[in-house]
C-alpha positions in Angstrom: -119.7 33.8 -41.4 -116.0 34.3 -40.9 -114.1 32.5 -38.1 -110.8 33.5 -36.4 -108.9 31.1 -34.2 -106.7 32.1 -31.3 -105.2 30.8 -28.0 -102.5 28.5 -29.2 -99.0 28.4 -27.7 -96.2 26.3 -26.4 -97.0 24.1 -23.5 -95.4 21.2 -21.7 -96.8 17.7 -21.8 -99.6 17.4 -19.3 -100.4 21.1 -19.6 -103.6 22.9 -20.7 -104.6 25.4 -23.2 -107.9 27.0 -24.3 -108.5 27.8 -27.9 -111.0 30.3 -29.1 -112.9 30.5 -32.3 -114.7 33.9 -32.8 -117.0 34.9 -35.6 -115.9 38.2 -37.0 -118.9 38.2 -39.3 -122.1 36.3 -38.7 -123.6 34.6 -35.7 -122.1 31.3 -34.5 -125.2 30.2 -32.7 -126.8 29.4 -36.0 -124.1 26.8 -36.9 -122.8 23.5 -35.9 -119.1 24.1 -35.4 -116.1 21.7 -35.6 -112.5 21.9 -34.4 -109.9 20.3 -36.7 -106.1 20.0 -36.5 -103.2 19.4 -38.9 -100.0 18.0 -37.5 -96.7 18.4 -39.4 -96.7 16.1 -42.4 -100.2 14.9 -41.9 -103.7 15.5 -43.3 -106.0 17.8 -41.5 -108.1 15.8 -39.1 -111.4 16.3 -37.2 -111.1 16.8 -33.5 -114.5 17.7 -32.1 -117.9 19.0 -33.2 -120.7 20.8 -31.4 -124.2 20.4 -32.9 -126.6 23.1 -31.9 -128.7 21.8 -29.0 -125.9 20.5 -26.9 -124.7 17.4 -28.7 -120.9 17.3 -28.7 -118.7 14.7 -30.3 -115.0 14.0 -29.9 -112.4 12.0 -31.7 -111.1 9.0 -29.8 -107.7 10.6 -29.5 -109.0 13.6 -27.5 -112.0 12.2 -25.7 -111.9 12.8 -22.0 -109.1 15.4 -22.4 -110.7 18.1 -24.6 -114.0 20.0 -23.9 -116.0 22.0 -26.4 -118.0 24.9 -25.2 -119.9 28.0 -26.5 -120.4 31.5 -25.3 -123.1 32.9 -27.6 -123.0 36.3 -25.9 -119.4 36.6 -27.1 -120.1 34.8 -30.4 -117.2 32.5 -29.6 -116.7 28.8 -29.2 -113.9 27.2 -27.2 -111.8 24.1 -27.1 -110.5 23.5 -23.6 -107.5 21.1 -23.8 -106.2 19.3 -20.8 -103.4 16.8 -20.3 -101.8 17.7 -23.6 -99.6 15.2 -25.2 -96.8 15.5 -27.7 -99.0 14.2 -30.4 -101.5 17.0 -29.9 -98.9 19.3 -31.6 -100.7 20.8 -34.6 -102.3 23.8 -36.2 -105.9 23.9 -34.9 -108.7 25.3 -37.0 -112.4 25.8 -36.6 -115.0 25.6 -39.3 -118.7 24.8 -39.7 -119.6 21.1 -39.3 -119.7 19.9 -42.0 -117.0 22.1 -43.5 -118.4 24.9 -45.6 -116.0 27.8 -45.2 -112.5 28.6 -46.5 -109.9 27.6 -43.9 -108.5 30.3 -41.7 -105.0 30.7 -40.5 -105.5 28.5 -37.5 -103.7 28.7 -34.2 -100.5 26.7 -33.5 -100.3 24.4 -30.5 -96.9 23.0 -29.7 -96.6 20.5 -26.9 -92.9 20.0 -26.0 -90.8 19.5 -23.0 
């Protein structure tokens, strides 16, 4: 499977964005998928995971603000982000959970006033 992230952008604090992760090759429904992010000068960190069957887990830093969803017909998973904070600024990546694929280019999310 090959994954491509999109949907990032520049948003003000308190704003919202929806990130997409689409499989260009393969079927996402077969996999548990995770979202990860890497902020400037920091290690890549786990954000959320969706295990097939509806179990979704979030890091404490995004719990209650981010929502993971799937659209199997579009072979896409989403990360809906609400109430964005300055510290959410990062490059966001998707991958299998646990990570098994090479990292893609990610999508940049910048939260700034």
